[in-house]
C-alpha positions in Angstrom: 0.0 0.0 0.0 1.3 3.4 -0.9 2.5 5.5 2.0 0.0 8.4 2.6 3.0 10.7 3.1 3.9 10.5 -0.6 0.5 11.9 -1.6 1.0 14.8 0.8 4.5 15.4 -0.7 3.1 15.5 -4.3 0.3 17.9 -3.4 2.7 20.2 -1.5 5.2 20.1 -4.4 2.4 21.4 -6.7 0.7 23.9 -4.4 3.9 25.2 -2.6 1.6 26.1 0.3 1.1 24.1 3.6 -2.3 25.5 4.3 -3.7 24.7 0.9 -2.1 21.3 1.0 -3.8 20.5 4.3 -7.1 21.6 2.9 -6.8 19.5 -0.2 -5.6 16.4 1.7 -8.2 16.9 4.4 -5.6 16.9 7.2 -4.3 19.5 9.6 -1.4 21.7 8.7 0.8 20.2 11.5 0.1 16.8 9.9 1.5 18.1 6.5 4.6 19.3 8.3 5.0 15.9 10.0 4.6 14.0 6.8 7.3 16.0 5.1 9.7 15.8 8.1 9.1 12.1 8.3 10.1 11.7 4.6 13.1 13.9 5.0 14.3 11.9 8.0 13.7 8.6 6.2 15.6 9.5 3.1 18.1 11.7 4.8 17.5 14.7 2.5 16.0 18.2 2.6 13.0 18.2 0.3 12.0 21.9 0.6 13.8 25.1 1.5 12.3 28.5 2.0 13.6 31.5 0.1 11.7 34.5 1.5 8.1 33.5 1.4 8.6 31.1 -1.5 8.8 27.3 -0.9 11.5 25.9 -3.2 12.1 22.2 -4.0 15.7 21.0 -3.6 17.3 18.8 -6.4 17.0 15.8 -4.0 13.4 16.7 -3.4 12.7 16.8 -7.2 14.1 13.3 -7.5 12.0 12.0 -4.7 8.9 13.6 -6.0 9.5 12.2 -9.5 10.0 8.6 -8.1 6.9 9.0 -5.8 4.8 9.8 -8.9 6.1 6.7 -10.6 5.3 4.6 -7.5 1.7 5.9 -7.3 1.2 5.2 -11.0 2.5 1.6 -10.6 0.3 1.0 -7.6 -2.7 2.2 -9.6 -1.9 -0.1 -12.6 -1.4 -3.1 -10.3 -4.8 -2.5 -8.7 -6.6 -2.2 -12.1 -4.9 -5.3 -13.5 -5.8 -7.4 -10.5 -9.4 -6.2 -10.5 -9.7 -7.2 -14.2 -8.1 -10.6 -13.7 -10.2 -11.4 -10.6 -13.3 -10.1 -12.3 -14.9 -9.8 -8.9 -17.6 -7.6 -7.5 -16.6 -4.1 -8.1 -17.2 -0.9 -6.2 -16.4 2.6 -7.6 -16.4 6.2 -6.3 -17.8 9.0 -8.4 -17.4 12.7 -7.8 -20.1 15.3 -8.6 -20.7 18.9 -8.0 -23.9 19.9 -6.1 -25.7 21.5 -9.1 -24.7 18.8 -11.5 -26.0 16.2 -9.1 -29.6 17.4 -9.7 -29.2 16.9 -13.4 -27.3 13.7 -13.6 -27.7 11.4 -10.6 -31.3 10.1 -11.5 -30.0 9.2 -15.0 -26.9 7.7 -13.7 -28.8 5.5 -11.3 -30.8 4.2 -14.3 -27.6 3.5 -16.2 -26.1 1.4 -13.4 -29.4 -0.4 -12.8 -29.9 -1.3 -16.5 -26.3 -2.0 -17.5 -24.1 -2.6 -14.4 -26.3 -4.2 -11.7 -23.3 -6.0 -10.1 -21.3 -2.7 -9.6 -21.8 -0.8 -6.4 -21.0 2.9 -6.5 -20.8 5.8 -4.1 -21.5 9.4 -5.3 -19.6 12.1 -3.4 -20.8 15.7 -3.7 -18.1 18.3 -3.4 -16.6 21.3 -5.3 -14.5 21.2 -8.5 -11.2 21.8 -6.7 -11.7 18.7 -4.5 -12.9 16.6 -7.4 -9.8 17.3 -9.4 -7.6 16.5 -6.5 -9.3 13.2 -5.9 -9.1 12.4 -9.7 -5.4 13.0 -9.6 -5.0 10.3 -6.9 -7.5 7.9 -8.5 -9.9 8.3 -5.6 -12.7 8.9 -8.1 -13.2 6.7 -11.1 -14.8 9.7 -12.9 -16.7 12.9 -12.1 -19.5 15.2 -13.3 -19.1 18.9 -12.9 -21.1 22.0 -13.8 -19.1 24.5 -15.8 -16.2 24.3 -18.2 -13.4 22.0 -17.0 -10.7 24.3 -15.5 -7.8 22.2 -16.8 -7.0 19.9 -19.7 -5.3 17.2 -17.7 -8.4 14.9 -18.0 -10.7 14.0 -20.8 -14.1 15.7 -20.8 -17.4 15.2 -22.6 -20.4 17.6 -22.6 -23.5 15.9 -21.2 -26.0 18.7 -21.0 -26.4 22.4 -21.4 -27.8 24.4 -18.4 -29.0 28.0 -17.9 -28.5 30.2 -14.9 -31.5 32.3 -13.9 -32.4 34.7 -11.2 -35.2 33.5 -8.9 -37.4 35.2 -6.4 -40.6 34.6 -4.4 -43.8 35.3 -6.4 -44.6 37.9 -3.8 -41.3 39.8 -4.3 -41.8 43.3 -5.9 -39.4 42.4 -8.8 -41.6 39.3 -9.6 -44.4 41.6 -10.6 -42.4 43.3 -13.3 -42.2 42.0 -16.9 -38.6 43.0 -17.2 -35.9 44.2 -14.9 -32.2 45.1 -15.1 -29.0 44.3 -13.2 -29.3 47.8 -11.7 -32.6 46.7 -10.2 -31.0 43.5 -8.8 -28.2 45.6 -7.1 -30.8 47.2 -4.9 -32.1 43.8 -3.6 -30.8 41.4 -0.9 -29.1 38.4 -2.5 -28.4 34.9 -1.3 -25.6 33.2 -3.2 -23.6 30.0 -3.3 -20.2 30.0 -1.6 -17.2 31.4 -3.5 -15.9 27.9 -4.5 -19.2 26.9 -6.2 -19.2 26.9 -10.0 -22.5 28.8 -10.1 -20.9 31.7 -8.2 -17.7 31.6 -10.2 -19.6 31.7 -13.5 -21.8 34.6 -12.3 -18.8 36.6 -11.2 -17.0 36.0 -14.5 -20.1 37.1 -16.4 -20.2 40.3 -14.4 -16.5 41.0 -15.0 -16.9 40.4 -18.7 -19.8 43.0 -18.7 -17.8 45.6 -16.7 -19.8 44.8 -13.5 -18.6 43.6 -10.1 -20.0 41.3 -7.5 -19.2 43.8 -4.8 -21.9 46.1 -6.2 -24.6 43.6 -5.1 -26.0 43.4 -1.6 -25.1 39.8 -0.6 -26.5 39.0 2.8 -25.7 35.3 2.9 -23.5 32.7 1.2 -24.6 29.1 1.5 -23.4 25.8 0.0 -26.8 24.1 0.0 -29.0 24.9 -3.0 -32.0 23.4 -1.2 -31.7 25.9 1.6 -31.2 28.8 -0.7 -34.4 27.9 -2.5 -36.3 27.7 0.8 -35.0 31.1 1.9 -35.9 32.7 -1.5 -39.4 31.1 -1.3 -39.9 32.7 2.1 -38.9 36.1 0.8 -35.5 36.6 2.4 -33.8 37.5 -0.8 -33.2 36.6 -4.5 -30.6 34.3 -5.9 -29.1 33.0 -9.2 -29.4 29.3 -9.8 -29.6 26.5 -12.4 -32.9 26.5 -14.2 -33.2 22.7 -14.1 -33.1 22.5 -10.3 -35.7 25.3 -10.0 -38.0 24.3 -12.8 -40.5 22.2 -10.8 -40.9 24.9 -8.1 -41.4 27.5 -10.9 -44.1 25.3 -12.5 -45.8 25.0 -9.1 -45.8 28.7 -8.6 -43.7 28.8 -5.5 -40.7 30.4 -7.2 -40.5 33.0 -10.0 -37.8 33.2 -12.7 -37.0 36.9 -13.1 -36.7 38.3 -16.7 -33.5 40.3 -16.6 -32.9 42.5 -19.7 -29.9 41.3 -21.9 -29.0 38.6 -19.4 -28.3 35.2 -20.8 -25.9 32.8 -19.0 -25.4 29.2 -20.1 -22.9 26.6 -19.1 -22.3 22.9 -19.6 -22.5 19.8 -17.5 -19.4 17.8 -18.2 -18.2 14.3 -17.5 -14.5 14.3 -16.7 -12.3 11.2 -16.5 -8.6 10.1 -16.7 -7.4 9.7 -20.3 -6.7 6.0 -19.9 -10.3 5.3 -19.1 -11.6 6.6 -22.5 -12.8 3.2 -23.7 -14.2 2.2 -20.3 -17.7 0.8 -20.8 -19.2 2.8 -17.8 -17.7 6.0 -19.2 -19.1 5.4 -22.6 -22.5 4.6 -21.2 -22.6 7.8 -19.2 -21.6 9.8 -22.3 -24.5 8.2 -24.3 -26.9 9.8 -21.8 
């Protein structure tokens, strides 16, 4: 089994930041320090040195990191080969962003039920940053995210198109207007997803591209849960921006209203992302055919 300290080493080598490494590895910062010190003591080398505020990898450290990557890759291939040869009951882990889960999980359940009844699977909802980190260490077989994939290190396939809309309670004053503007929205209390959520990132990028700024809006609350945001909006505590698909039923029922914002159109994709070597995997291809 691969030493957990090597995973910490590789993340720290990439991030050059102990705090961020601790967050990505889901351990404490002292634990990151302990992992690195343990490796340095074991191999009798200095892996990192500090030059001012910058964390620099030593030549010996570069060699260790390179070999650690090879070791992790070998470990992965051994596991995959044994799994194929044994052809035993298989369990996989899948990553998915919160918004994408509302689109894809029901369809994914049907795919596994129809085509892969002997495979058990766990779906883990988290943000894009954590998903990519777990894909790098093969902790996820594949993942589904909302928004354009942030890097090209994995293969990706567009599954669906989604639209972001502003929502409000039917009793909200803006809901009574046929058309409103971003200026109108700036005067209202807003409840948004947290800063790491793709919905929030896409909205902020849209504003920047249209010479607007998120700081001009009256954000009273930032929440991870889309369900809670919808409930707060329904009760009239503010307005929000959200995926049309996850609001559609409530809009049809008349408990939420989609606001018509002049010259506002914001679409994004729902993507399947997976390691390049899994391109011909039957599960991957079945999900793409959705």
